[in-house]
LONU-911922 format. One line per field, with one value per residue (C-alpha): residue number from 1; residue in one letter; chain; x, y, z. Coordinates in Angstrom, 1 decimal. Layout:
! residues N
num = c(NUM  ...)
residuo = c(A  ...)
cadena = c(A  ...)
X = c(X  ...)
Y = c(Y  ...)
Z = c(Z  ...)
! end
This chain:
! residues 106
num = c(1  2  3  4  5  6  7  8  9  10  11  12  13  14  15  16  17  18  19  20  21  22  23  24  25  26  27  28  29  30  31  32  33  34  35  36  37  38  39  40  41  42  43  44  45  46  47  48  49  50  51  52  53  54  55  56  57  58  59  60  61  62  63  64  65  66  67  68  69  70  71  72  73  74  75  76  77  78  79  80  81  82  83  84  85  86  87  88  89  90  91  92  93  94  95  96  97  98  99  100  101  102  103  104  105  106)
residuo = c(M  D  T  L  T  I  T  A  L  T  T  S  G  Q  A  Y  D  I  D  F  P  L  H  P  L  T  R  S  T  E  G  V  G  A  L  V  T  A  A  L  E  T  I  S  Q  Q  V  A  A  G  R  Q  L  S  D  G  D  I  L  Q  G  L  A  M  T  L  A  I  R  A  R  M  A  G  G  S  A  D  S  M  K  T  L  V  H  E  L  F  D  D  A  F  D  A  A  L  A  A  P  Q  T  Q  A  G  R  A)
cadena = c(A  A  A  A  A  A  A  A  A  A  A  A  A  A  A  A  A  A  A  A  A  A  A  A  A  A  A  A  A  A  A  A  A  A  A  A  A  A  A  A  A  A  A  A  A  A  A  A  A  A  A  A  A  A  A  A  A  A  A  A  A  A  A  A  A  A  A  A  A  A  A  A  A  A  A  A  A  A  A  A  A  A  A  A  A  A  A  A  A  A  A  A  A  A  A  A  A  A  A  A  A  A  A  A  A  A)
X = c(-0.1  1.3  1.6  2.3  4.2  3.2  5.2  3.0  4.2  2.8  3.3  4.8  7.7  6.7  6.9  5.4  6.2  3.2  3.0  -0.7  -1.7  -3.0  -6.7  -6.1  -8.5  -5.8  -5.1  -3.0  -0.7  0.9  -3.0  -3.6  -0.3  -0.5  -5.2  -4.2  -1.2  -3.6  -6.1  -3.4  -2.4  -6.0  -6.5  -3.4  -4.4  -7.7  -6.6  -3.7  -7.0  -7.7  -11.0  -10.8  -11.1  -11.3  -9.3  -13.4  -14.5  -12.0  -12.6  -16.4  -15.8  -13.7  -16.4  -18.8  -16.5  -15.9  -19.7  -20.8  -18.0  -19.0  -22.6  -21.4  -19.1  -22.4  -22.9  -24.9  -25.0  -23.9  -21.1  -20.1  -20.3  -18.2  -15.7  -15.5  -15.4  -12.6  -10.4  -10.8  -9.9  -6.6  -5.7  -6.2  -4.3  -1.3  -1.2  -1.3  1.9  3.4  6.4  6.5  10.1  11.1  10.9  14.1  16.2  18.6)
Y = c(0.0  3.4  6.1  9.4  11.2  14.2  15.6  17.4  19.9  21.0  24.5  23.1  21.8  18.1  17.0  13.9  12.0  10.0  7.8  7.7  4.5  5.6  4.6  2.5  4.5  7.7  9.4  12.2  11.7  15.1  16.6  14.8  16.3  20.1  19.0  18.2  21.4  23.9  22.8  22.7  25.9  27.3  26.1  27.3  31.3  30.7  29.7  33.2  35.4  34.6  33.1  31.3  27.8  24.8  21.1  20.0  23.5  22.5  18.3  19.5  22.0  19.4  16.5  19.3  19.5  15.8  15.2  17.9  16.3  13.3  14.5  16.1  13.3  11.4  7.4  5.8  7.3  3.7  3.7  7.0  6.5  3.3  4.6  7.7  5.9  3.6  6.1  8.3  4.6  4.4  8.1  8.0  4.5  5.9  9.5  7.0  5.1  7.7  8.1  11.9  13.8  17.1  19.4  21.2  17.8  17.3)
Z = c(-0.2  -1.0  2.0  2.4  4.9  6.7  9.5  11.7  14.1  17.4  19.3  21.7  20.0  19.1  15.7  14.4  11.1  10.2  7.4  6.3  3.9  1.2  -0.7  -3.2  -6.0  -4.6  -8.0  -6.9  -3.6  -4.3  -4.0  -1.2  0.5  -0.6  0.8  4.0  4.4  3.4  5.9  8.7  7.8  7.7  11.5  12.5  10.6  12.6  16.4  15.4  14.5  18.4  17.4  21.1  19.2  21.3  20.2  20.1  18.2  15.6  15.1  15.4  12.4  10.3  10.6  9.6  6.7  5.7  6.1  3.8  1.2  1.3  0.5  -2.2  -3.3  -4.3  -4.5  -2.2  2.2  3.0  0.7  1.6  5.7  5.4  3.1  5.7  8.2  6.8  5.7  9.4  10.9  8.9  9.0  12.8  13.3  11.6  13.6  16.7  15.7  14.9  17.4  19.1  18.6  19.7  16.8  15.3  15.4  13.3)
! end
């Protein structure tokens, strides 16, 4: 299975190199990586703008966005829900498996 490695940096200086498994029907690995990077940058901008967002608020907004995109994608509700759950479970497992390191490592 192909993977996409994303390095996530936290404001507390922690880094995670996450190897995300890609769905077999992924068309553009670069596009997926760009989308993830843009989404994370947008979240950082909103937090920096002083919007008083909690982690729960951010997760809720992302869940709503995911639900909207799944609805817009077409297909049956059951197939879209199954796909969303599979993609999330795989991504979350990859994030949990990533070792935590100190940012700025050589």
